[in-house]
C-alpha positions as CSV (number, residue, x, y, z in Angstrom):
1,M,67.4,183.7,52.1
2,L,69.6,181.0,50.7
3,T,69.0,177.4,51.8
4,E,71.5,174.6,51.9
5,K,69.7,173.1,49.0
6,D,70.3,176.2,47.0
7,V,74.0,176.2,47.8
8,R,74.3,172.5,47.0
9,Y,72.6,173.1,43.6
10,V,75.1,175.8,42.7
11,A,78.0,173.7,43.9
12,N,76.8,170.8,41.8
13,L,76.6,173.1,38.7
14,A,80.3,173.9,39.3
15,N,81.1,170.2,40.0
16,L,82.1,171.0,43.6
17,T,81.8,168.8,46.6
18,L,81.7,171.0,49.7
19,S,82.4,170.2,53.3
20,A,80.1,171.5,56.1
21,D,82.4,174.4,56.8
22,E,82.6,175.2,53.1
23,M,78.8,175.1,52.8
24,T,78.5,177.7,55.6
25,R,81.1,179.9,54.0
26,M,79.7,179.5,50.5
27,A,76.2,180.3,51.7
28,H,77.5,183.5,53.3
29,D,79.5,184.5,50.2
30,L,76.6,183.7,47.8
31,A,74.2,185.7,50.0
32,G,76.6,188.7,49.8
33,I,76.8,188.4,46.0
34,L,73.1,188.2,45.6
35,G,72.7,191.2,48.0
36,Q,75.0,193.2,45.7
37,M,72.9,192.2,42.7
38,D,69.8,193.5,44.5
39,V,71.6,196.8,45.1
40,L,72.6,197.0,41.4
41,S,69.1,196.1,40.2
42,K,67.8,199.2,42.0
43,V,70.1,201.7,40.2
44,D,68.2,203.9,37.7
45,T,69.8,203.3,34.3
46,S,66.9,204.8,32.3
47,G,69.0,207.6,30.9
48,I,72.0,205.4,30.1
49,A,72.4,204.0,26.5
50,P,73.1,200.3,26.3
51,M,76.6,199.3,25.3
52,S,77.7,196.1,23.7
53,Q,81.4,197.0,23.7
54,V,83.6,198.6,26.3
55,L,85.2,200.6,23.5
56,F,83.4,203.4,21.8
57,E,83.7,205.6,18.7
58,D,85.4,208.5,20.5
59,A,88.1,206.3,22.1
60,D,91.7,207.2,21.1
61,E,93.6,204.9,18.8
62,T,95.4,203.0,21.6
63,A,92.0,201.8,23.0
64,S,90.7,200.3,19.8
65,L,90.6,196.7,18.6
66,R,92.7,195.6,15.6
67,A,91.0,195.7,12.2
68,D,89.0,192.6,11.4
69,V,90.9,191.5,8.3
70,E,90.5,188.1,6.6
71,R,93.7,186.0,6.8
72,E,94.7,182.5,5.8
73,P,93.8,179.9,8.4
74,L,96.5,178.2,10.4
75,G,95.5,174.7,9.3
76,S,95.3,171.7,11.6
77,D,98.9,170.7,11.6
78,L,100.1,174.1,12.7
79,A,97.3,174.6,15.1
80,V,98.1,171.5,17.1
81,A,101.9,171.6,16.6
82,N,102.6,172.3,20.3
83,A,99.9,170.1,21.7
84,T,101.1,167.3,24.0
85,I,98.6,164.8,22.6
86,T,96.7,164.9,19.3
87,S,94.5,162.6,17.3
88,G,93.1,163.3,13.8
89,G,94.1,166.9,13.9
90,Y,92.4,167.6,17.2
91,Y,93.7,168.3,20.7
92,K,93.3,165.4,23.2
93,V,93.0,166.3,26.8
94,P,92.7,164.1,29.9
95,R,89.3,163.5,31.3
96,V,88.7,165.7,34.3
97,I,85.0,165.4,35.0
98,E,83.8,161.9,36.1
99,K,80.0,162.2,35.7
């Protein structure tokens, strides 16, 4: 069973401040997610080979990734050409987390 402390911990990880109503709803939603994870953990996958890619050798050509071919890098100037604010060849973004 999820406690309010558990929900606040997860909310803090996501940098969220929840109202009392949101806490109740989030506790219910998280309990549902964890319940589904319990169901999935009981599925017998012993005869299933692990996969690291969604695509596989027998997939048709339209389902494959492009060839991994070495190319010239973009370079800093071109990479940041459309950025609103740059400094020293890097993107600058406004601060969004105040911790």
